[in-house]
Structure formats: C-alpha cells, structure tokens
N, C-alpha and C positions, 0 to 999 in steps of 0.2 A: 194805701196808709191810711191806715185806722189803728185803734188804741185797739188792746186785747189783754181781758185780766185773764189772770192766773192762781190757782190752787196750789200748793203743792204742801203736800205732806208726808208724813213715814212712809215705808214705801210700806210697810205692813199695817194700815189701818184697815179696818172690815166696813167698808162701804155701806154695807146694810144700814149699821147700825145710824148712819147719817142721814140716808134718806126720809124719815121718820123729821127730822130738821127741814131737808134741803124742799117739800115736798109744800107743806103750809108757809112755807114764802113763795113759794111761787119759782124757784132755782133748781136748778138740772146742771150738771156739770157733765162734762162728756174728759175721756181721756184727749190730752196733749204731746204731740210729739217728744221723748223727753228727748232729740237731738236740739231742740230750742234751749236746753241750761247743758250749755257742757261743765262747768265747776259741781254740778250738785247728782255726782251719783247715789242709786239707790235708793231713790224716794221716788212720788208718784208724783205723776204731774196733769192737773185737769183748766183746763176751760170753760169758762158758761157755754150755755146752748145756741149763745146769743149771734150771729153774722158774723161783727164786732162787736165795742162796747164805746164807741165812741161816744162822748156826752155824758160816763162816771162820773161821778157825786167826789171818785178817787182820788185823790189831786188837785184837786179843780178846784181852789185858791191859790195854789203856786199856779194856775193858767189861767186866774181872770173870769173863770165861767162858772161860778158858784150863783146860783140863783135867786140865792135865798138872805147873800148878806147884807148888809147897812144898806153899801152905796147903790145908784140906781141903774150903775150897769155903765155907766157914760164916765169918762175921766175927765176932770179939767182939761188933763193934756187935748182931748178930743176936741174937747170944743174949738183949746187954741187953733190945732191944725188944720182946723174950721175957718176959723177967723182970718188966716192967714192964705187962704184960700181965698179970700175975699167975700165968707157969705157975711152974711148981715147977723144981728141979735135976734132978728124975727124969724128967719130962716134957719140958724141952730136949734131956737128956742123948739121949733116946731120939728125937727131932725130927732132933740131928747122925747119929745114928747111922742111919737110914732116909734122908735124904738121902745121906749116904757110899754109904749100899749103892746107893742109887737112881744115882749119876754113879758106880760101877762098872758097872752091869749097860752104863748108858751109851754105859759106854768101850771098854767088852766086845765090844756093837754093831756101836761105830762101826770096831773093829775088825774085826772081822768081816768089813763093806763096804769096806774098804780107805777109809776115811774117819775113823779117826783124826785130832787133832790135832796128833803126829806124822808122822802119814805125809803131812796136807796141807802142813806145812811142805817135806819131803822133796821133793815133786810142784811144787810153788812155785818151790822153790830148783834144782831139775833142767832145767825148763823155762825156766826166764832167764838161768841158765847155757848151755843148750845152746842156746839161742837164738842169743845174744850170740856164743858162740865158734862160731856161722856163717861170722864175718865179714862175713857180709851187711847185718846191725844197728845204726850207731850208737848206738843207746838200746833201750830195753824199758822200756812205760812200764802204770806199775798204779795202780791208781783204787780203790777201792770205796764203795756209797753207798749210804743207806737211804732206798731210795726211799717216797713217801705216795702218788704218782701217778705222771704223764707229765713230772712239769716236768724241768728242765735241769740239771746236774750244775752244781752252783758251787763253781769248783775253789778250793779258799784259795790254795793255793801251788804250785808245780811245787818239788818236790825229786830232783836228783843225787844220786846212789848208785852208789856203785864195785863192783866186784865181790865185793875182800874186807870190805866192811861187810855182803852179803849173808846174814847170820845167821840164826839160832830169833830170836832176838831182835828183832832189826830186823820180820821180818814180824810178830812178834804185837805190835808198838810202833807200829806204822802207821797214823795218822789217818784219817781220814776224809774225803776229800772232798779230800784233798792228793795228784795226779800225783807217781808216784816214778818217773822216770826214772832203772833200773840203764845202766850203760854200763860196756863191757870195761874202755876206758881208765882207770885213776882220775885220769888229766888231765882227761878232761872231766868226772867229777863236781863 
C-alpha cells in the first residue's frame, strides 16, 4: 500500500544518454515489470530506485499534502470537527500549533535530506527537460499509482503535455493513473 512512480519511455531509448542527466540529480531508475502496464506494449518501463514513493510531490495538491502551500495544513473543517467532539478553542489552538510545529520539523528534515517538495519539483523538472532536450526522445512519460498489491496500473487516460506547461503547479496537480507524456515540441502535445 504505497505510491510508486513510473517513467515510461519509447522502447528504443538509449538509456546511457540519460545517465548524465540522472546522476547529478541523485535519481536512479530501475526496470519495472512491463506487465504492470497492459495497454502500452512496446514501451520501456522504469520505476524509481526507492522502496516506494510515498510522500511524492506528484499530485500532492490533489491529496492535500503540499508542504509549501499557503495554508497551514489545517482546514476549517478540522477545527469544526474538533469543536463537535467537545474540544475547547484553547485546546484546538494548541493542536493547530503542535501540528504546524511538526510540519515545520518535517520540512526542515526533508530539506536537510534534499527531499523537500520544492526540491522534488526541481528534480522532476530538470529530469524531464534534460531528457527531452537531448533530442533523442519524442516524449517522456510519467505516471504514479497507489499499489495495494501486484495489480497492474489501469491508466485512465494519456495526457500530452508540452514543456512550457511543465510548471510546479502542473506536477503538484497530476492525477493518479494518468500517463503524462511530456513533449519538447508543443505541436506534439
């Protein structure tokens, strides 16, 4: 029960050309079982070299997990739910303060490891742009999936995206089980 990120590339991709892009970013890819993607025969499938990709920046805004959004991480509904449980305003204020302090500590820890969400966004942007600007790839595919077991990824759709659309917001609002095919040429997107 974890998120996994998959990179899908054209089958004839010369991976040795991507190593100079991957290594400085501290990113490694490993082959992923092609049977995880039924409707895409002929492409090359890779996963990150992590145990899992839980906490990924990809789609974090849709899951409500973006650490550097303007909100404090607590919603008015949270406070209302606690009021209904009989919590006092002072207790709710302490809870919000503790929650924010914990989020700040987690953010500092991730930044020290080089894994904060702004750093993750930058890594994905550099990887995608770097791979496409080599001129050897017509597209760079990216999808993430919440695995419950060994089930195949059922893609809901394939969405072409031009490089000029590769923004922080685009990465943080990616939908799960959608294959985003980033293209250097905006006419292909």
